[in-house]
C-alpha positions in Angstrom: -32.0 21.7 18.2 -31.1 22.6 14.7 -28.4 25.0 15.8 -26.9 22.3 18.1 -26.8 19.8 15.2 -25.1 22.4 12.9 -22.6 23.2 15.6 -21.8 19.6 16.2 -21.4 19.0 12.5 -19.1 22.0 12.2 -16.9 20.8 15.0 -16.7 17.3 13.3 -15.7 18.9 10.0 -13.0 21.0 11.7 -11.6 18.0 13.6 -11.5 15.9 10.4 -9.9 18.8 8.5 -7.2 19.0 11.1 -6.8 15.3 11.9 -7.0 13.7 8.5 -3.7 15.0 7.1 -1.9 14.0 10.3 -3.5 10.6 10.2 -2.7 10.1 6.5 0.9 11.1 7.1 1.5 8.9 10.1 -0.2 5.9 8.6 1.8 6.2 5.3 5.0 5.2 7.0 6.3 1.6 6.8 6.9 1.7 10.6 3.1 2.1 11.0 2.3 -0.8 8.7 4.4 -3.3 10.6 3.2 -2.2 14.1 0.0 -4.2 14.2 0.3 -5.8 10.8 1.6 -9.3 10.5 4.1 -8.3 7.8 7.3 -8.3 9.9 8.9 -11.1 8.0 8.1 -9.6 4.7 9.4 -6.2 5.9 12.7 -7.6 7.0 13.1 -9.6 3.8 12.4 -6.5 1.8 14.9 -4.5 3.8 17.6 -7.1 3.2 17.4 -6.6 -0.5 18.9 -3.6 -2.2 16.3 -3.0 -4.9 13.5 -1.4 -2.9 15.0 -1.3 0.6 14.2 2.4 1.1 10.7 2.5 -0.4 7.7 3.0 1.9 4.9 0.4 1.6 2.4 3.0 0.3 4.7 3.7 -2.7 3.9 0.2 -4.1 0.6 -0.8 -2.4 -1.5 2.3 -2.8 -2.7 4.0 -6.0 -1.1 7.3 -7.0 -3.3 8.3 -9.9 -5.4 10.8 -7.8 -6.0 11.8 -4.2 -9.5 10.5 -4.0 -8.5 7.0 -5.2 -5.5 7.0 -2.9 -7.6 7.9 0.1 -10.4 5.5 -0.7 -8.0 2.6 -1.3 -6.0 3.3 1.8 -9.1 3.6 4.0 -10.7 0.4 2.5 -7.5 -1.6 2.8 -6.7 -0.3 6.3 -10.2 -1.1 7.7 -10.0 -4.6 6.1 -6.5 -5.1 7.7 -7.6 -3.9 11.1 -10.7 -6.1 11.1 -8.6 -9.2 10.0 -5.9 -8.5 12.6 -8.1 -7.8 15.6 -10.6 -10.6 14.8 -7.7 -13.1 14.6 -8.6 -14.0 11.0 -5.3 -13.1 9.4 -4.5 -15.8 6.8 -1.3 -17.8 7.3 -0.3 -17.0 3.7 -1.0 -13.3 3.0 -1.5 -12.6 -0.6 -2.3 -9.4 -2.5 -5.9 -9.1 -3.7 -6.5 -8.7 -7.4 -7.1 -4.9 -7.0 -3.9 -4.6 -5.0 -2.0 -6.5 -7.7 -3.4 -4.0 -10.3 -2.2 -1.1 -8.1 1.3 -2.6 -7.6 1.6 -3.2 -11.4 0.7 0.4 -12.1 3.2 1.6 -9.5 6.0 -0.5 -11.0 5.3 1.2 -14.4 5.0 4.6 -12.7 8.4 4.3 -11.0 10.2 2.4 -13.7 8.5 4.1 -16.7 11.6 4.5 -18.9 12.6 0.9 -18.4 9.2 -0.5 -19.3 8.2 2.0 -22.0 8.3 -0.7 -24.7 6.6 -3.4 -22.7 3.1 -4.1 -23.9 0.4 -3.4 -21.3 -2.3 -5.5 -23.0 -0.8 -8.8 -22.3 -1.9 -10.8 -19.2 1.2 -10.8 -16.9 2.7 -8.8 -14.1 6.2 -7.4 -13.7 6.9 -10.0 -11.0 6.1 -12.8 -13.4 9.5 -12.3 -14.8 11.1 -10.6 -11.8 10.0 -13.4 -9.6 12.3 -12.6 -6.6 11.3 -9.0 -6.3 8.4 -10.0 -4.0 8.5 -9.8 -0.2 8.8 -13.6 0.1 12.0 -13.8 -1.8 14.2 -11.2 0.0 13.9 -8.3 -2.5 16.6 -9.3 -4.9 15.8 -9.2 -8.6 16.2 -12.4 -10.6 17.9 -10.4 -13.3 20.3 -8.6 -10.9 24.0 -9.6 -11.6 
């Protein structure tokens, strides 16, 4: 009995070790996000704008500080999205949660570090408070773009 349990556990570990990187890779593409996600409108609005048209969803919406945080956040968000989608409880107006807003803000600063080096981090506003039209809902063009 104990040997069978250990063998089954070993098989599960091997399957996870092989499958996890493939699953992580395939679910990190924007094409995956819009398959069953109800973000088609936001996706096409983002693609219309030149600013972030070639950026994958995960570049902004998942943390990049370490692999454990990335994996946890991706898994938690993904499960929440799948439950909302398949239960039919997707809100009409999809909004980022507070934790997602914090991740997006950090990613703005990560990618645009030189541009925001002198912007204080201790004040209570987000990049999109000034760059209002950088969000999905407003076609991806920056308010400050000439």
